[in-house]
C-alpha positions as CSV (number, residue, x, y, z in Angstrom):
1,M,-11.5,78.2,-39.5
2,C,-11.9,81.1,-37.6
3,N,-11.0,84.7,-37.8
4,N,-13.5,86.4,-35.6
5,Y,-14.8,85.7,-32.4
6,K,-16.2,87.1,-28.9
7,P,-13.8,86.3,-26.0
8,S,-14.8,85.6,-22.4
9,E,-15.2,88.2,-19.9
10,I,-12.2,88.5,-17.8
11,D,-13.7,88.1,-14.6
12,L,-15.2,84.5,-15.7
13,I,-11.6,83.6,-17.0
14,R,-10.1,84.1,-13.5
15,S,-12.9,81.9,-11.7
16,L,-13.7,79.4,-14.4
17,Y,-10.1,78.6,-15.5
18,R,-8.7,79.1,-12.0
19,V,-5.8,81.2,-13.2
20,D,-3.2,82.2,-10.9
21,S,-2.6,85.7,-12.5
22,A,-4.9,87.1,-14.9
23,G,-2.7,89.9,-16.7
24,E,-4.4,92.8,-18.1
25,D,-8.1,93.1,-18.2
26,E,-8.5,95.3,-21.1
27,Y,-9.4,94.1,-24.5
28,P,-11.6,94.5,-27.5
29,R,-15.1,92.8,-27.0
30,E,-14.8,91.1,-30.3
31,T,-11.7,89.9,-31.6
32,W,-10.2,90.2,-35.1
33,P,-6.8,89.0,-36.5
34,D,-3.9,90.9,-34.9
35,Y,-6.2,92.1,-31.9
36,A,-5.3,91.3,-28.4
37,A,-7.1,88.7,-26.7
38,P,-6.9,86.5,-23.6
39,I,-5.2,83.1,-23.4
40,V,-5.0,80.5,-20.9
41,R,-1.6,78.6,-20.6
42,N,0.6,76.6,-17.9
43,T,3.5,78.3,-15.8
44,A,6.9,77.0,-15.7
45,D,6.2,76.5,-11.8
46,G,3.0,74.5,-12.6
47,G,0.6,77.2,-12.2
48,R,-1.8,78.8,-14.6
49,E,-2.0,82.2,-15.9
50,C,-4.1,84.2,-18.3
51,V,-2.2,86.5,-20.7
52,L,-3.2,88.7,-23.6
53,A,-1.8,87.8,-26.9
54,N,-1.8,88.5,-30.4
55,F,-4.6,86.7,-32.7
56,G,-2.4,85.5,-35.4
57,F,0.9,83.3,-34.6
58,V,2.9,85.8,-36.8
59,P,1.7,89.5,-36.2
60,K,1.5,91.6,-39.0
61,R,4.0,93.8,-37.4
62,R,6.4,91.0,-37.5
63,Q,6.0,90.2,-41.0
64,P,8.6,91.3,-43.8
65,A,7.7,94.5,-45.6
66,G,5.6,93.5,-48.5
67,V,4.6,90.2,-47.0
68,S,1.2,89.4,-45.8
69,F,-0.1,86.0,-44.5
70,D,-2.7,84.6,-42.2
71,T,-1.7,82.6,-39.1
72,T,-4.7,82.8,-36.8
73,N,-5.5,79.3,-37.6
74,A,-3.1,76.2,-37.9
75,R,-4.4,73.0,-39.5
76,S,-4.1,69.9,-37.1
77,E,-2.9,67.7,-40.2
78,T,0.0,69.8,-40.9
79,V,1.0,71.8,-37.8
80,G,4.0,69.5,-36.9
81,Q,5.6,70.0,-40.4
82,K,4.9,73.6,-41.3
83,R,7.8,76.0,-40.3
84,T,5.7,78.4,-38.9
85,F,4.4,76.1,-35.9
86,A,6.5,73.0,-35.9
87,K,9.0,74.1,-33.2
88,Y,6.2,75.2,-31.0
89,W,4.0,72.2,-31.4
90,H,6.7,69.9,-30.9
91,A,7.4,71.9,-27.6
92,A,4.0,71.6,-26.7
93,Q,3.3,75.2,-26.2
94,L,-0.7,74.5,-25.6
95,C,-3.2,77.1,-24.6
96,L,-6.8,77.3,-24.4
97,V,-8.6,80.3,-25.9
98,P,-11.5,81.4,-23.8
99,A,-14.5,82.3,-25.9
100,Q,-18.4,83.0,-25.7
101,S,-18.8,82.6,-29.5
102,L,-17.6,82.1,-33.1
103,F,-18.5,84.0,-36.2
104,E,-18.5,82.4,-39.5
105,P,-19.8,83.4,-43.1
106,C,-22.7,81.2,-44.4
107,Y,-23.5,81.3,-48.0
108,E,-27.1,79.4,-47.9
109,A,-29.1,82.1,-48.5
110,D,-27.0,83.5,-51.5
111,P,-24.1,81.7,-53.0
112,K,-22.2,85.0,-53.8
113,K,-23.0,86.8,-50.7
114,S,-22.3,85.6,-47.1
115,T,-24.2,86.3,-44.1
116,R,-22.4,86.3,-40.6
117,Y,-23.6,83.5,-38.3
118,R,-22.9,83.3,-34.6
119,I,-22.1,79.6,-33.2
120,W,-22.1,79.0,-29.7
121,L,-22.7,75.9,-27.2
122,K,-26.2,75.5,-26.1
123,D,-25.4,74.3,-22.5
124,E,-22.4,76.3,-21.7
125,A,-21.8,80.2,-21.2
126,D,-18.5,79.8,-22.6
127,F,-16.0,77.4,-23.9
128,A,-12.4,76.9,-24.5
129,I,-10.6,76.4,-28.3
130,A,-7.6,74.6,-28.5
131,G,-4.6,77.0,-29.3
132,L,-0.9,77.0,-29.6
133,W,1.3,79.8,-28.5
134,R,4.7,81.6,-28.9
135,S,6.4,84.6,-27.4
136,W,8.6,87.0,-29.3
137,E,11.6,89.0,-27.9
138,G,11.7,92.9,-28.5
139,R,13.1,94.4,-31.7
140,V,15.1,97.3,-30.6
141,A,15.4,98.6,-34.5
142,D,11.8,99.5,-34.8
143,N,10.9,99.6,-30.9
144,T,8.8,96.7,-31.2
145,P,7.9,95.1,-28.0
146,A,8.0,91.6,-26.7
147,S,4.8,90.1,-26.9
148,N,2.8,86.8,-27.2
149,S,0.9,85.2,-29.9
150,F,-1.3,82.5,-30.6
151,T,-3.1,80.2,-33.1
152,M,-6.2,78.2,-33.1
153,L,-5.9,74.5,-34.0
154,T,-8.4,73.3,-36.8
155,V,-9.7,70.1,-38.4
156,N,-11.8,69.2,-41.3
157,A,-15.3,69.9,-40.8
158,D,-16.8,68.5,-44.3
159,E,-19.5,66.3,-42.6
160,H,-20.2,68.3,-39.5
161,P,-23.7,69.4,-39.6
162,I,-23.1,72.9,-38.4
163,M,-19.9,73.8,-39.7
164,R,-20.0,72.3,-43.2
165,R,-22.7,75.1,-43.6
166,M,-20.1,78.0,-43.3
167,H,-17.6,79.5,-45.8
168,A,-17.9,79.7,-49.5
169,P,-19.7,76.8,-51.4
170,G,-16.8,74.5,-53.0
171,K,-14.2,75.4,-50.3
172,E,-13.2,72.6,-47.9
173,K,-15.0,73.1,-44.4
174,R,-12.8,73.8,-41.6
175,S,-13.7,74.0,-37.6
176,V,-11.4,75.2,-34.7
177,V,-11.2,72.4,-32.0
178,I,-13.3,72.9,-29.0
179,V,-11.9,71.1,-25.7
180,P,-14.4,69.7,-23.6
181,R,-14.4,71.7,-20.0
182,N,-13.5,68.2,-18.3
183,R,-10.3,67.9,-20.4
184,W,-8.9,71.4,-20.0
185,D,-6.4,70.3,-17.6
186,D,-5.4,67.2,-19.4
187,W,-5.0,69.7,-22.6
188,L,-2.7,72.1,-20.8
189,H,-0.4,69.4,-19.1
190,C,0.1,67.6,-22.3
191,R,3.7,67.5,-23.3
192,D,3.4,64.9,-25.8
193,P,2.5,66.3,-29.6
194,E,1.4,62.6,-30.5
195,A,-1.0,62.5,-27.5
196,A,-2.1,65.9,-28.2
197,R,-3.5,64.6,-31.3
198,S,-6.2,62.9,-29.4
199,F,-7.6,66.2,-28.6
200,L,-8.2,67.4,-32.4
201,T,-11.8,66.4,-33.3
202,L,-15.0,68.2,-33.9
203,Y,-17.2,68.7,-31.3
204,P,-20.6,67.2,-31.0
205,A,-23.0,69.2,-33.3
206,E,-26.2,68.3,-31.2
207,L,-24.1,70.5,-28.3
208,M,-23.7,73.5,-30.5
209,D,-26.3,75.9,-31.9
210,T,-26.1,78.9,-34.7
211,A,-28.0,81.7,-35.8
212,P,-27.5,84.7,-38.3
213,A,-25.6,87.5,-36.3
214,P,-25.5,90.4,-39.2
215,R,-23.4,93.2,-38.2
216,A,-25.0,96.5,-38.6
217,P,-25.2,98.1,-42.2
218,R,-21.8,99.7,-43.1
219,G,-20.1,98.6,-39.8
220,A,-16.5,98.3,-40.0
221,K,-14.7,96.2,-37.7
222,P,-13.6,97.9,-34.4
223,E,-10.7,99.9,-34.9
224,L,-7.6,98.9,-32.7
225,D,-7.0,101.2,-29.8
226,A,-3.6,102.5,-29.6
227,A,-2.3,100.2,-26.9
228,T,-3.3,97.2,-29.0
229,Q,-1.6,98.6,-32.1
230,S,1.4,99.1,-30.1
231,G,1.8,95.9,-28.5
232,E,1.4,97.5,-25.3
233,L,-1.1,95.0,-24.1
234,F,1.2,92.2,-24.3
């Protein structure tokens, strides 16, 4: 699973993903749950656009009072059955999540304390993660604006040489799905959920690398600015 990553720079997204429009160009340099981050999706007229969306399919501000659940990741095995995701999976609302690197906790040095590791592709400055998106209508009652949100699709990684090293001992290992660059168009144009499953595989470990990337002492994750918190970036 992944709850923290470094998104691609907007200029690179514009050129690499050949988007017709790129929306806002201000977003945090590191993404955490409920942060605004860029996604790439097809438009109704066959074009391609980049929009900012909430990292987490059901944003915290959309969840009932007193209820909190994490929707940053969707398990590929159940995405077509879970109420939160099923409608959008069967509608093939697929997107790409541009990223430079992922961050995951590793417990190899100490089974009781994790060390943050960075994961990236050896020969690619940026890569794309398979995502699912949805839109939200504005809520008049509490002045919640209309917005977009997304989740990352994951697969089992118990046997993956890199991803099996991440997360707490004894827990199932998961990995986000990295879409090869030569299949970006195929993913975005896929309209058959069953055909989309052919993309949901592990990325070859020999093309990936990882290294410790501890955060600064006593560092807290960056505060969301006012625009991100209110949804104005969406």
